[in-house]
N, C-alpha and C positions, 0 to 999 in steps of 0.2 A: 694887273691878274697876278702876276708870280706872286703878290706880298699875299693875294688873298688865297692861294692852291696851299692846300694844308702839308705842312713841313717833313719830309721827311717821306713822302707819298708819292709815287707814282701814278702818271696818268695824261689828259690829254685836256685841252680848253680850243673849241673853234667858235669864231665868230665870222658869218657870212651875210652878205647882202644879198636879201632873199629875190631881190627885184634883178639884179645884175650879176648874180652868181660869184663876186667878187669876193675874193678868202680876205677878210681884214686881220685877224688872229689868227695863227696855227701853233698852239706852243704844245710842246712834249715836255714832261716833267718824268723826273727832275732836271731843272735844270743847269747847265753848265757853263764857264768860259771859256771858248775855245781860244781864246788867247793863254789861257793859262791852266792847260789840262795837266792837273796833277796826280799821281801815282793812286791818293785816294778815288780821284775820280774814275781814274780808270778801272779800278777794281770794284766799284760800286759794283753792289750783286744786284740791282733794280736797275741796271742797263741805262743811263742818261745819253748814248748815245743811237738807242735804239727811237726812232720818230713814232710815237703810239698816234699822233695826229695822223698819221698816213697810213701806217706800215701795218698797225698793231690789230690782229682779227680777233672778236671775241663775242662769244653770242651777248646781246646786246640788253639781254633781260626785258623788261615791261614797257620798255620803251617803244620795240616791236609790238606793243599792243595797238599802234597806230597803223601798220602794214594788215594785223588781224583784220581791226575795223574797216581798215578800207576795201579788203575783201567780201566783207560782209556788206558792207553799205552797195558794194556793187554786183551782189551776186543776190540779193535776196532786197526784195522791192518792200517790204515789212518789217525790214531790220529796225527800225525804231521805233518799236510796240513791242518787239519780243520782251519776253522776260526769262530769266532762266532761274534755278534753285541753286544757292551754296547752302550745301549745309556741313561746311567746313573740310570735306574729304571728296574727293573724285576717287574713285575706286577702278583701278585698270588692273590689264595683266600685265607683272611686274612691276608696278609704280603705282603709289598714290600721290594726285593734285593736292595739295592744302595752300592756304593763304596764311600771309605771313601774320605770325603771331596766333595763328589757330583759330583766325577769326572765320564765323559763322553767319554769311549775310543772308540766310533766308532768299526769300524770292524777291529780286532785284530785277529795274530795268538797264537797259543797255546803258545810257549817260551813266548813271551811278556805277553800274560795274564798271565802268571806265575810268569814273573821277576815284574808285577808292581800291581800282587797279585790282578785281577780283580775278584770282589766277583760275580760278573755277569755271567761272561763267567763260574766260575767254578758251580755254580747254574745250568745254565743250563746242562752242562758237567753232574752232577749228575742225572738230570731228565732223560736225554738220556740214563744213563747206567743202570736207574734203583734202587731199594732197594737192590735187590737181589745180583745183580753186587759189588756195594758197598759195602756190608753187607759180601762178600765171601773176598773182598781184604782186608778188615778192619779183618776178623778173619784169614787170612794168614800173617797177621803183629800182632799176637795174640792177640787182642781185641775178649774180651765174653771168654777167655781164663782162666784157672786157676794157676794163678802161683805162683810156690814149687821151689822157688830156695835152694839150697845147703847151704848156707852164710848169704841172705838178704831176708826181709819180703816185697813185694808190692804187693801195693792194685790191684787186678784187674779191668783190664780200660773195658769200656763199649760202646758196638756198638747197639743204641737203639731198641728193638725188638716190640715196640708197638706207636700204636699213628704215624704210617707211611705214612702221606698224602703227598701232593705234596709240601706244606708249610714245614716240616720238612725233605722232602730229599732234597729239595734244599738246606735249611742251616746246614745240613749234609755238603754236599761238598764244602761250605767253611770254615767248623770246630766250628759250633755252633749246633742249635738244643739240642740232649740229652747225646752227647758224654762226656762222664767222662774218663780222660786219665792221669796219671800220668807223674812228669815231668823226671822221670827214663825210664820209658815206650817211651816217643818221644825220647827222647834221643837215646833209642836202635832202631827208627825206623829211625833216621839220619846215628847211624853205621850201617846198614844193607844197605842201598846205598852206604853207604862209601865202603863197604864190598863187592863188585859185589854181591849184594841180599841175603848176609847172615848174619842172623841175631847170634849171639854170644848169649850165656847163660851170665847174669852180673854176679861176683865173687868181693868179698872183699876178701877174704883171700889167701895172696900171699904165706904163710908158715906156720907150726906149729913146735915147737921142745919140746923135753921132758925136763924135768928138768936138764939130761945130755946131752943136745946138739945135739941128732938125733931128725932127720924130724920124723914127724910122721902124717902131711899133708901137702900137695900141692897143689898150685889151677892147676888145669888141665884145659885148655881152652875144652869147649863143643859147638859145633853147637846147636841152640835153633830151630829154624828156616830155611827156605829160602822162604821167601814171594814173590820175582820177582828173573826171572835170570837176568843174569851178561849185557847183552845188554839192558834193561829195567832199570837198575839200573843206566845203563852207561848214556843213555838219561838223566832220572832224576836230577844224579849228573850235568852234562852240564845247565840243565834249573835251579838245584839251583847257580851253580857257575856265569849264566847269570841274577841272581836276586842280588847276589852278586858285581857284577862290575856294573850292569845298572839299579837296579831295584829295589825293598823297603830294600834290607840288604846292601844297600853300607856301613855302618857303620861298619861293620865288617870287612871289606875289610882289608888285613893286606899284605903291599909292597913286592913284590917279592915271597909270598906266594899264591896257588891256592884253595881261602877258597869257600867253596860249601854252601849255607843257604837259610832257608824261614825264613821269620819274622809272625808275627799275634798278633795280639789285640780282645783279645775275652771279648765278653759282659760278665756280671753278675750281675743278678738280685740285686739289693740293693746295688753295688756299684756306686759311683762318676763319677769312671771313670774305663778302659777295665784293664783288666789284658796282660802284654807285655809279649810277648813268641818269643824265637829266636832259632833253629835248626841248627845245620849243622857241618861242619869237616872240617879237613884239608886234600885234596885232594893230600897226600904223602905217600909213605908209611915210609917213616923213621921218620915222626911224625904222625901217625896212630892216631888220638884223635878226640873225638866226642864230642859235648859240647851240653846241652839244657841250656838255661836260662830264668828264668821266673818273675817279678817283679810285683807282684799282685798291682791293684788299680794304676798305675801309667802311664799309656797311650799308645802310641804307641809301637808297638815292633819294628818297622824302629828306632824311634827315643829314646827308652830305653834301649830296650836288645840287639840288634844289636851291638850297641857301645861297651855294657859292655863285649860283646862274643867278639869285637875286641880285646878288650886288652887283653882276656885269650888267644885267638889265637894266639897274638904276643909275649904272654910268652913262650908259647907252641912250637913256631916254631923257639925260638931263636932269632928274630929278633927285641924286644923291645928295 
């Protein structure tokens, strides 16, 4: 994976077994050799010592639309039949929400809105749901929880609790506002959708043995949460598959494999470019892997993060 990551960029890659919660890859970039820490490494302005996989908090951009979609499907029995109008801009007090490239999708159904990552539709969804329903779903996915896992330290993710104006609720629906989520947590979100709505506790330790070879600890899969039911998870997975087949996440597609995914391009103050995000999974019990890719200050998730995820999925599925 290190050879695939864009040179000179910071970010993270997580690979998790969504059936068991085992974390197979947790890489933070830029990499460094702990046996050869040079002055150049120490002074690197993009901070190689900072574990971005588990400690870096950021708005996750449109990958968060998975949670907005989950909230809609949970609270609106007619959600799959809803349509939205995207005229190119949603004007609210103190802000205008637009789509990438100034796109105007016109009348658009939910599945297509998710596939093309329509900001205007998902801002409308968040406003229609309201902050209380959005927060309840976020907390079901364990935002605002106190993470205390057995063998891995993860920063707590945040769904904002103050300044919940119409503007902020709309931006939350598209994955911005004051949302703060780690890459590992977003991988757990994708894993929960893959695992029929069941979020497993992440774990690093497979087993530990005594000096004489007897096993003294063994990793035991543990359910952490059940944020949505199987029916809702299946609906979200179908829409994530559509995003890979015909939407913004096409770069993650692997011939012969059913890949489900969602891209994100998160805007961060002070950066020249957006942070590129992707979350997704291989929908196959024989290769039960969820992936999160983040490349900071690199551009769009569809252009940067999804193709990298596609290469990882290709290797994981044995189709490279």
